[in-house]
MARTOR-102385 format. One line per 3 residues: number of its first residue (from 1); their letters; for each residue z, y, x of C-alpha. Coordinates in steps of 0.5 Angstrom, whole numbers, plus 2048, in hexadecimal, padded with zeros to 3 digits. Each point is the difference from the previous one (the first is absolute). Example, Ala and Ser with C-alpha at 12.3 -4.5 7.8 and 13.67 -1.06 7.14 Angstrom:
BEGIN
1	AS	810,7F7,819 ~ 7FE,807,802;
//
This chain:
BEGIN
1	MPI	800,800,800 ~ 7FF,807,802 ~ 806,804,802;
4	SQN	800,807,7FF ~ 804,804,805 ~ 801,806,7FB;
7	QNG	805,7FB,7FC ~ 807,7FF,801 ~ 801,7F8,802;
10	ILN	7FB,7FA,802 ~ 803,7FA,7FB ~ 7FF,804,7FA;
13	QAG	7F9,801,802 ~ 7FF,7F8,800 ~ 7FB,7FD,7FC;
16	HIT	802,7FB,7FA ~ 7FE,7F9,800 ~ 7FE,7FD,7F9;
19	GLE	7FE,7F9,7FD ~ 806,7FC,803 ~ 803,7FC,7FA;
22	GIS	803,7FA,7FF ~ 802,7FE,807 ~ 805,7FB,801;
25	TER	806,801,804 ~ 806,7FC,803 ~ 807,801,801;
28	TLE	802,7FF,807 ~ 807,7FE,803 ~ 800,802,808;
31	VIP	807,7FD,803 ~ 801,802,808 ~ 806,7FD,803;
34	SLT	801,803,807 ~ 805,7FE,806 ~ 802,805,806;
37	VSE	803,7FD,806 ~ 803,805,804 ~ 804,802,806;
40	TGT	803,807,801 ~ 804,802,807 ~ 804,807,800;
43	RVA	804,804,805 ~ 807,800,7FE ~ 806,803,803;
46	QLL	804,7FD,805 ~ 807,801,802 ~ 802,7FF,808;
49	PGP	807,800,803 ~ 803,806,801 ~ 803,803,807;
52	LPG	807,7FE,7FD ~ 802,7F9,7FE ~ 7FF,7FF,7F9;
55	TFI	7FB,806,7FF ~ 7F9,800,7FE ~ 7FA,805,801;
58	DSP	7F9,800,7FC ~ 7FB,7FD,805 ~ 7FA,806,801;
61	HGR	7FB,7FB,7FE ~ 803,7FB,7FB ~ 7FD,7F9,800;
64	FVN	7FA,7FD,7FD ~ 801,7FA,7FB ~ 7FB,7FC,7FD;
67	GPL	801,7FE,7F9 ~ 7FF,7F9,7FD ~ 7FA,7FE,7FD;
70	RAD	7FF,802,7F9 ~ 7FC,7FD,7FA ~ 7FE,804,7FA;
73	IGL	7FD,7FD,7FA ~ 7FC,805,7FB ~ 7FC,7FF,7FA;
76	TAK	7FB,805,7FD ~ 7FC,7FE,7F9 ~ 7FB,803,7FC;
79	YTV	7FE,7FE,7F9 ~ 7F9,804,7FD ~ 803,800,7F9;
82	TPT	7F9,803,7FE ~ 7FA,802,804 ~ 804,807,800;
85	VTL	807,7FF,800 ~ 804,7FD,806 ~ 807,7FD,801;
88	DLA	802,800,807 ~ 807,7FD,803 ~ 803,800,807;
91	LNP	806,7FC,802 ~ 803,802,807 ~ 7F9,803,802;
94	DFA	7FF,800,808 ~ 7FB,806,802 ~ 801,7FE,808;
97	QVE	7F8,801,801 ~ 800,807,7FD ~ 7FF,805,806;
100	ADQ	806,805,801 ~ 7FF,807,7FE ~ 7FD,805,804;
103	TVV	805,803,805 ~ 801,807,7FF ~ 804,806,802;
106	TAN	807,800,7FD ~ 803,805,804 ~ 802,807,7FC;
109	QRF	7FE,7FD,7F9 ~ 803,803,7FB ~ 7FD,7FC,7FA;
112	PIF	7FF,7F8,7FF ~ 7FA,7FE,803 ~ 7FA,7FC,7FC;
115	FEE	7FE,7F9,802 ~ 7FA,7FD,7FC ~ 801,7F9,7FD;
118	KRP	7FD,7FA,804 ~ 803,7FA,7FC ~ 7FB,7FC,7FC;
121	FFL	805,7FE,7FB ~ 801,808,7FE ~ 7F9,802,802;
124	EGI	7FC,7FC,7FB ~ 800,804,7F9 ~ 804,806,803;
127	DYF	7FB,805,7FC ~ 803,7FE,7FA ~ 807,803,802;
130	RTP	7FD,806,803 ~ 801,807,7FD ~ 7FF,807,802;
133	FLA	808,800,803 ~ 801,7FA,805 ~ 805,7FE,7FB;
136	VHT	7FF,7F9,802 ~ 800,7FE,807 ~ 800,7F9,801;
139	RSI	803,801,808 ~ 807,802,7FC ~ 800,7F8,7FF;
142	VDP	802,7FE,807 ~ 801,7F9,800 ~ 7FF,7FC,7F9;
145	DVA	803,7FA,7FF ~ 7FD,7FF,7F9 ~ 7FA,805,7FE;
148	AKL	7FB,7FF,7F9 ~ 7FB,804,7FE ~ 7FC,800,7F9;
151	SGK	7FA,805,800 ~ 7F9,801,7FD ~ 7FC,803,7FB;
154	RGR	7FE,7FE,7F9 ~ 7FB,805,7FD ~ 802,807,801;
157	NTF	807,7FE,802 ~ 802,7FF,807 ~ 807,7FE,802;
160	GIM	805,7FD,805 ~ 807,7FD,800 ~ 803,7FF,807;
163	FAS	807,7FD,801 ~ 804,7FF,807 ~ 806,7FE,803;
166	DNA	801,803,807 ~ 804,7FD,805 ~ 800,806,805;
169	PGN	805,805,7FD ~ 806,7FA,801 ~ 7FD,7FE,807;
172	LSP	806,804,804 ~ 801,801,807 ~ 806,7FE,803;
175	DER	803,807,800 ~ 7FE,801,7F9 ~ 804,7FA,7FE;
178	KDP	806,802,804 ~ 800,807,7FB ~ 804,7FF,7FA;
181	TQS	7FB,805,7FC ~ 7FA,7FB,802 ~ 803,7F9,801;
184	RFA	800,7FF,7F8 ~ 7F9,800,800 ~ 7FF,7FB,805;
187	GKN	7FB,7FA,7FE ~ 7FE,804,7F9 ~ 7F9,801,7FE;
190	ALV	7FD,806,7FD ~ 7FC,7FF,7F9 ~ 7FA,804,7FF;
193	GVI	7FB,800,7FA ~ 7FA,804,7FE ~ 7FC,801,7FA;
196	RLK	7F9,803,800 ~ 7FC,801,7FA ~ 7F9,804,7FF;
199	RDY	7FB,801,7FB ~ 7F9,803,801 ~ 7FD,805,7FB;
202	GAE	7F9,802,7FF ~ 7FC,7FF,806 ~ 804,802,806;
205	NSF	807,802,7FD ~ 807,7FC,800 ~ 807,801,7FF;
208	GLL	806,7FC,803 ~ 807,7FE,800 ~ 804,7FE,806;
211	FTT	807,7FD,800 ~ 804,7FE,806 ~ 807,7FD,801;
214	YDF	804,7FF,806 ~ 807,7FD,801 ~ 805,7FF,806;
217	GNL	807,7FF,7FF ~ 805,801,7FA ~ 7FD,804,7FA;
220	NRG	806,801,7FD ~ 805,802,806 ~ 804,806,7FF;
223	TNE	7FE,807,802 ~ 806,801,804 ~ 7FE,7FD,807;
226	TGL	7FE,805,805 ~ 7FE,800,807 ~ 801,806,805;
229	GQA	7F9,800,804 ~ 7FE,7F9,7FE ~ 7FA,7FE,7FC;
232	PLE	802,7F9,7FD ~ 7FB,7FB,7FE ~ 801,800,7F8;
235	KHN	7FA,802,7FC ~ 7FE,800,7F9 ~ 7F9,803,7FE;
238	RLA	7FC,801,7F9 ~ 7F9,803,800 ~ 7FC,802,7FA;
241	GFD	7FA,804,800 ~ 7F9,801,7FD ~ 7F9,802,803;
244	GRV	7F9,801,7FE ~ 7F9,802,803 ~ 7FB,804,7FC;
247	RLN	7F9,801,802 ~ 7FE,807,7FD ~ 7F9,7FF,803;
250	KQT	7FC,7FD,805 ~ 803,804,805 ~ 807,801,7FE;
253	TIN	806,7FC,7FF ~ 807,801,7FF ~ 806,7FB,802;
256	FQV	807,801,7FE ~ 807,7FD,800 ~ 807,801,7FD;
259	IGT	806,7FC,802 ~ 807,800,7FF ~ 805,7FC,804;
262	YSR	807,7FE,7FF ~ 804,7FE,806 ~ 807,7FD,801;
265	RFF	802,800,807 ~ 803,804,806 ~ 7FD,807,801;
268	FEP	802,805,805 ~ 803,806,7FE ~ 7FF,806,805;
271	ELG	805,804,7FC ~ 806,7FB,801 ~ 7FE,7FD,807;
274	QSV	800,7F9,7FD ~ 7FC,7FA,7FD ~ 802,7FF,7F8;
277	FRT	7FE,7FA,7FC ~ 7FE,804,7FA ~ 7FA,800,7FB;
280	GNA	7FA,804,801 ~ 7FA,802,7FB ~ 7FA,803,803;
283	FAY	7F9,802,7FE ~ 7F9,800,804 ~ 7F9,802,7FE;
286	TFQ	7F9,801,803 ~ 7FA,803,7FD ~ 7F9,7FF,804;
289	FNN	7FA,804,7FF ~ 7F9,7FD,803 ~ 7F9,803,800;
292	ETK	7FB,7FD,804 ~ 7F8,802,801 ~ 7FB,7FE,805;
295	HWT	802,806,804 ~ 807,802,7FE ~ 807,7FD,7FF;
298	RNY	806,804,7FD ~ 806,7FD,7FF ~ 807,802,7FD;
301	EET	807,7FD,800 ~ 807,801,7FE ~ 805,7FB,801;
304	GRT	808,801,7FF ~ 806,7FB,801 ~ 807,803,7FE;
307	RFY	806,7FF,805 ~ 803,7F9,7FD ~ 7F9,7FD,7FF;
310	RAE	800,7F9,803 ~ 7FA,7FA,800 ~ 804,7FA,803;
313	VGF	7F9,7FC,7FF ~ 7FC,805,802 ~ 7FF,805,806;
316	TRR	803,807,800 ~ 7FF,805,806 ~ 804,806,7FD;
319	TNT	804,802,7FA ~ 802,807,7FD ~ 7F9,803,801;
322	NNG	7FA,802,7FD ~ 7FA,800,804 ~ 7F9,804,7FE;
325	GWF	7FA,7FF,804 ~ 7F9,801,7FF ~ 7F9,7FE,804;
328	IQY	7F9,803,800 ~ 7FB,7FD,804 ~ 7F8,801,801;
331	RSE	7FB,7FB,802 ~ 7FA,802,803 ~ 7F9,7FC,7FE;
334	PKP	800,7FA,804 ~ 7FA,800,805 ~ 800,7F9,803;
337	KAA	7FA,801,805 ~ 802,807,803 ~ 805,801,806;
340	LTR	805,803,7FB ~ 800,7FB,7FB ~ 806,803,7FC;
343	WRL	806,805,7FF ~ 806,802,7FC ~ 805,805,7FF;
346	FTA	806,800,7FD ~ 806,804,7FE ~ 807,7FD,7FE;
349	GNH	807,802,7FF ~ 807,7FE,7FD ~ 806,803,7FE;
352	NFD	807,7FD,7FF ~ 806,803,7FC ~ 806,7FC,7FE;
355	WQG	803,800,7F9 ~ 805,806,801 ~ 7F9,804,801;
358	RMQ	801,801,808 ~ 7FA,7FF,804 ~ 800,7FA,805;
361	SWN	7F9,801,803 ~ 7F9,802,800 ~ 7FA,7FE,804;
364	ENT	7F8,802,800 ~ 7FB,7FC,804 ~ 7F9,802,801;
367	QLQ	7FB,7FB,803 ~ 7F9,7FF,802 ~ 7FC,7FA,802;
370	AGF	7F9,7FE,802 ~ 7FD,7FA,801 ~ 7FA,7FD,804;
373	QHE	7FC,7FA,802 ~ 803,7FA,802 ~ 806,801,7FA;
376	AFV	803,805,805 ~ 804,806,7FD ~ 804,806,803;
379	GLG	806,804,7FC ~ 804,806,801 ~ 805,802,7FC;
382	VER	806,805,800 ~ 806,800,7FC ~ 806,805,7FF;
385	GYE	806,7FF,7FC ~ 808,801,7FF ~ 805,7FC,7FF;
388	RLF	808,801,7FE ~ 806,7FB,801 ~ 806,800,7FC;
391	EEE	807,7FD,802 ~ 801,7FC,7FA ~ 7F9,7FC,801;
394	FGT	803,7FE,807 ~ 808,7FE,7FE ~ 806,804,7FE;
397	TRN	800,807,7FE ~ 805,805,804 ~ 804,801,7F9;
400	APC	802,7F9,7FF ~ 807,7FF,7FF ~ 800,7FB,806;
403	ITR	7FF,807,804 ~ 803,805,7FD ~ 806,7FC,7FE;
406	PEI	801,7FA,806 ~ 807,7FF,7FF ~ 7FE,7FD,7F9;
409	SGR	7F9,7FD,801 ~ 800,7FE,807 ~ 7FC,802,806;
412	CSP	7F8,802,7FF ~ 7FB,805,803 ~ 7FB,804,7FC;
415	AFA	7F9,7FD,801 ~ 7FD,806,804 ~ 803,803,806;
418	GRD	801,808,800 ~ 801,805,7FB ~ 7FA,7FF,7FC;
421	NER	7FF,7FA,7FB ~ 7F9,800,800 ~ 7FA,800,805;
424	SSQ	7F9,803,800 ~ 7F9,800,804 ~ 7F9,803,800;
427	QRT	7FC,7FA,802 ~ 7F9,800,803 ~ 7FB,7FA,802;
430	VYA	7F9,800,803 ~ 7FD,7F9,800 ~ 7F9,7FC,802;
433	YAG	7FD,7F9,7FF ~ 7FA,7FD,802 ~ 7FD,7F9,7FF;
436	ATP	7FA,7FC,800 ~ 7FD,7F9,800 ~ 7FA,800,806;
439	SKK	7FF,7F9,7FF ~ 802,7FA,7FB ~ 804,7FD,806;
442	YNF	805,806,800 ~ 803,806,7FD ~ 805,805,802;
445	FFF	804,806,7FC ~ 805,805,804 ~ 804,806,7FC;
448	AAH	805,805,804 ~ 804,805,7FD ~ 805,806,802;
451	NWG	806,802,7FB ~ 804,806,802 ~ 806,801,7FC;
454	QFD	801,7F9,7FE ~ 807,7FE,7FE ~ 805,7FB,805;
457	FDF	805,7FE,7FB ~ 805,7FE,805 ~ 800,7F9,7FF;
460	GAG	7FF,7FE,807 ~ 7FB,7FA,802 ~ 805,7FB,803;
463	PRF	803,800,807 ~ 7F9,802,804 ~ 800,807,7FB;
466	PRV	807,801,7FE ~ 801,806,7FB ~ 7FE,807,804;
469	SPV	804,805,7FC ~ 806,803,803 ~ 805,7FD,7FB;
472	GLL	7FD,7F9,801 ~ 800,800,807 ~ 808,801,800;
475	DAD	801,7FC,7F9 ~ 7FC,7FA,7FE ~ 803,800,7F9;
478	GPL	800,808,800 ~ 7FC,804,7FB ~ 7F8,800,800;
481	DPG	7FD,806,803 ~ 7F9,800,7FE ~ 7FB,804,803;
484	PGS	7F9,802,801 ~ 7FB,7FE,806 ~ 7F9,7FE,803;
487	QVH	7FD,7F9,7FE ~ 7FA,7FD,803 ~ 7FD,7FA,7FC;
490	IEG	7FA,7FC,803 ~ 7FD,7F9,7FE ~ 7FA,7FC,801;
493	NIT	7FD,7F9,7FF ~ 7FA,7FD,803 ~ 7FD,7F9,7FD;
496	YQP	7FC,7FB,804 ~ 7FC,7FA,7FD ~ 7FC,7FD,805;
499	SAA	7FE,7FB,7FB ~ 801,7FD,7F9 ~ 806,7FC,802;
502	LRN	804,805,804 ~ 803,806,7FE ~ 804,805,805;
505	SLS	804,806,7FE ~ 804,805,804 ~ 804,806,7FD;
508	FSK	805,805,803 ~ 804,805,7FD ~ 805,806,803;
511	DRL	805,804,7FD ~ 804,805,804 ~ 805,806,7FD;
514	KRY	803,805,805 ~ 805,805,7FD ~ 7FF,807,801;
517	DTN	808,802,800 ~ 802,7FB,805 ~ 7F9,7FE,804;
520	RVA	802,7F9,7FF ~ 7FC,7FA,7FE ~ 802,7FE,7F9;
523	FDD	7FC,7F9,801 ~ 7F9,7FE,803 ~ 7FE,7F9,7FD;
526	NIV	7F9,7FD,803 ~ 7FE,7FA,7FC ~ 7FA,7FB,802;
529	TLR	7FE,7FA,7FC ~ 7FB,7FB,802 ~ 7FD,7FB,7FB;
532	STY	7FB,7FB,801 ~ 7FD,7FB,7FC ~ 7FB,7FA,801;
535	QFS	7FD,7FC,7FB ~ 7FF,7F9,803 ~ 7FC,7FD,7F9;
538	RFT	800,802,7F9 ~ 807,7FD,7FF ~ 803,801,807;
541	FAR	803,806,803 ~ 805,803,805 ~ 803,807,800;
544	ARI	804,804,805 ~ 803,806,800 ~ 805,804,805;
547	DFG	804,806,7FE ~ 803,805,805 ~ 805,806,7FE;
550	SLE	802,804,806 ~ 806,803,7FB ~ 804,7F9,800;
553	SKI	7FC,7FE,806 ~ 7FE,7F9,7FC ~ 7FA,7FC,801;
556	KGE	7FF,7FB,7FA ~ 7FB,7FB,800 ~ 7FD,7FC,7FA;
559	FLL	7FC,7FA,801 ~ 7FD,7FB,7FA ~ 7FB,7FA,800;
562	GWT	7FE,7FF,7F9 ~ 7FB,7FB,7FC ~ 7FF,802,7F9;
565	PNP	7FB,7FB,7FD ~ 801,804,7F9 ~ 805,805,7FE;
568	GTA	806,7FB,7FE ~ 7FF,7FB,806 ~ 802,802,806;
571	FYV	803,7FF,807 ~ 803,805,805 ~ 803,800,806;
574	GYN	804,807,802 ~ 804,803,806 ~ 803,807,800;
577	DDL	804,803,805 ~ 804,806,801 ~ 801,803,807;
580	ARN	803,806,803 ~ 7FE,803,807 ~ 804,805,803;
583	GFS	804,801,7F9 ~ 807,801,7FE ~ 805,7FB,7FF;
586	PFT	802,7FF,7F9 ~ 807,7FE,802 ~ 802,805,805;
589	GEL	7FB,806,7FF ~ 7FE,800,807 ~ 7F9,7FF,803;
592	EPG	7FE,7F9,802 ~ 7FA,800,805 ~ 7FB,7FB,800;
595	FRR	7FE,7FC,7FA ~ 805,7FD,7FB ~ 7FE,7FB,7FA;
598	NGR	804,802,7FA ~ 7FD,7FB,7FB ~ 7FA,7FB,7FF;
601	TFF	7FE,7FB,7FB ~ 7FC,7FA,800 ~ 7FD,7FD,7F9;
604	VKM	7FB,7FB,7FD ~ 7FE,801,7F9 ~ 7FD,7FB,7FB;
607	SYL	7FD,801,7F9 ~ 7FC,7FC,7FC ~ 7FC,801,7F9;
610	FRK	801,7FC,7FA ~ 7FB,802,7FB ~ 7FF,7FD,7F9;
613	SFG	7FB,802,7FA ~ 801,800,7F9 ~ 7FA,800,7FB;
616	G	800,806,7FC;
//
């Protein structure tokens, strides 16, 4: 079918096949049992005899302990109730063969970092649960003992129902088991439930409903338990919302969603300087306007979440904020045979206000990109912005009872050092990028940016880069002194594929932030990742990946040999290693010259597909 660039969307321009009637169907049952045998070794603390009889000191290097062989039996099953409705079940699923997440910079990160779902059980049918808000993010289900999904489409109705029992929240560390506020959760599971309903109207309109539930702990517990400076594990959350998509014409669509949440959990109260177990009701909304023609793209979005908004089954970066953003872009007429094949220019901006009406930030971005032969492109951009920080976003406010009346409430300190309870910074950024595919064998990409006025949030970046503020230098537990600095970000990658069987890629990123006031480096992280895959045959492959991060001086390796004659039957042999080179001891905090192994795992995973069809 001809695809018009003057119309928003591609799938909606697809053709319609008719005349397929009276086709027989079958119901199919697929059962995949799996067995994973693994051995894991870790570095643990070790006590050595002290200088005096009967005394002991921590070993600076600890000792490496290999655990016993462990066998995990799992099972996944799928039943096609109808050609468009599927029931999925997983019992103790194991995802040992799934590649680890990409290594990213974690220093100076104020909000959670998003990672894509990679596990096959949750990836299948994931579109049924997607809405404008990421209110369902299956990565929140970390280690399910049991999980089940019923999803599909009947006529104009689309639905998805999911349940899981997650073992991860109750899998406590030895230190957590010693804490009386945490130990009662040991061995307990969190229960997760999701219901998604959507109905199509007209040609390309739809309206839907979403419900999620999350429970970990005793829902009927009293409200008199508090913890000073603690964030206990107990959480209960309900989320309900409705959403829609409306196409006004061939170029314009509107998407929206409204959500309400009910939570019963510990909330940190900056005005009190402590966590309080309480009920929190919240509200969230989003509105998206999209208009796209052959040459022009125009988008506008408004999104907001109140202070106590929690989506325990989803992913949320920030609460108590309202964000408005716009994007306008012009694309030139493509000229495939010319030296300059295409160009585009866009301008974009956004602003953030909290629910008290205070500006949190604003940003404007303008970029020009030009395209050339061999899929080559070059881009230049400039940004300017403003960011404002408030003390209550980081911890205890200076008017909390534990500060004003320490004889009653105990000792604590305000979140920020100094007399001011807020910070602000004017920000400027210049960036450039380029990429090309000179041949089928290789391609490359490069990006560099310099940011003036970027905040150092004064978290510290481990023993290699401790806190750089004057207060932080004297007292590691003292108040934060966030301040602006100059940041450099560089990243790039190159892919080389000499043959259809072998593919190699090398990527690099660097982030460095230096404070203006102290002239000290807040952090400097360099990450290198090497990936290689060789396809011996249609069903047999080998995969290797090595990651290095300079911040922790860790080298992580993943090596996997796989045989997958079909999506269910597979045999994997894998080895993962975790080394430190000139790192810091996790037991003493002292520098350790040379190489030290922190952990390693060897595993073998086997699975087999049993398939049975039933007449329709």
